[in-house]
C-alpha positions as CSV (number, residue, x, y, z in Angstrom):
1,X,102.0,91.0,110.9
2,X,105.1,93.1,110.3
3,X,106.0,92.8,113.9
4,X,106.9,89.2,113.3
5,X,109.2,89.9,110.3
6,X,112.9,89.8,111.3
7,X,114.8,93.1,111.3
8,X,117.1,92.1,108.5
9,X,114.2,92.2,106.1
10,X,113.8,95.9,106.5
11,X,115.8,97.9,103.9
12,X,116.7,101.4,103.0
13,X,113.9,101.6,100.4
14,X,110.2,101.0,100.8
15,X,110.0,98.8,97.7
16,X,112.8,96.5,98.9
17,X,111.3,96.4,102.4
18,X,107.8,95.6,101.0
19,X,109.2,92.8,98.8
20,X,111.3,91.4,101.6
21,X,108.6,91.4,104.1
22,X,105.9,89.9,101.6
23,X,108.4,87.1,100.7
24,X,109.1,86.3,104.4
25,X,105.4,86.3,105.2
26,X,104.8,84.0,102.2
27,X,107.4,81.5,103.6
28,X,106.5,81.7,107.3
29,X,104.3,79.3,109.3
30,X,101.2,81.7,109.9
31,X,100.2,79.7,113.0
32,X,103.5,80.9,114.7
33,X,102.8,84.7,114.2
34,X,102.2,86.5,117.3
35,X,100.3,89.8,118.0
36,X,102.7,92.8,118.7
37,X,101.7,92.7,122.4
38,X,103.0,89.0,122.4
39,X,100.0,88.0,124.5
40,X,98.0,86.2,121.7
41,X,98.7,84.4,118.5
42,X,98.0,86.5,115.4
43,X,96.2,83.7,113.5
44,X,94.1,81.0,115.2
45,X,90.8,79.8,113.9
46,X,87.9,80.0,116.3
47,X,89.6,82.5,118.8
48,X,87.8,85.9,119.2
49,X,91.1,87.8,119.6
50,X,92.8,86.4,116.6
51,X,92.5,86.5,112.7
52,X,91.3,83.2,111.2
53,X,93.5,81.5,108.5
54,X,91.2,82.4,105.6
55,X,91.4,86.1,106.5
56,X,95.3,85.9,106.5
57,X,95.3,84.2,103.1
58,X,92.8,86.8,101.8
59,X,95.0,89.7,103.0
60,X,98.2,88.1,101.6
61,X,96.5,87.6,98.2
62,X,95.3,91.2,98.2
63,X,98.8,92.4,99.2
64,X,100.4,90.4,96.3
65,X,97.8,91.6,93.8
66,X,98.2,95.3,94.8
67,X,102.0,94.9,94.5
68,X,102.0,93.1,91.2
69,X,99.6,95.4,89.5
70,X,101.5,98.7,90.0
71,X,101.2,99.3,93.7
72,X,104.9,100.1,93.9
């Protein structure tokens, strides 16, 4: 997922970078995320080389929960 985040979201501190990347991913269109090899979409239901949308939302919720409960 991070391969899709624009460079300007990466900061000098881990905390600010994580917050910027999480905010960007929360606001993006997940169906437009590509794999780092740029050969496949990252998220597409029914494709065996992609995540499904439910797994993306589960991962994002887990990241938010981790961060908001003291993961920083």
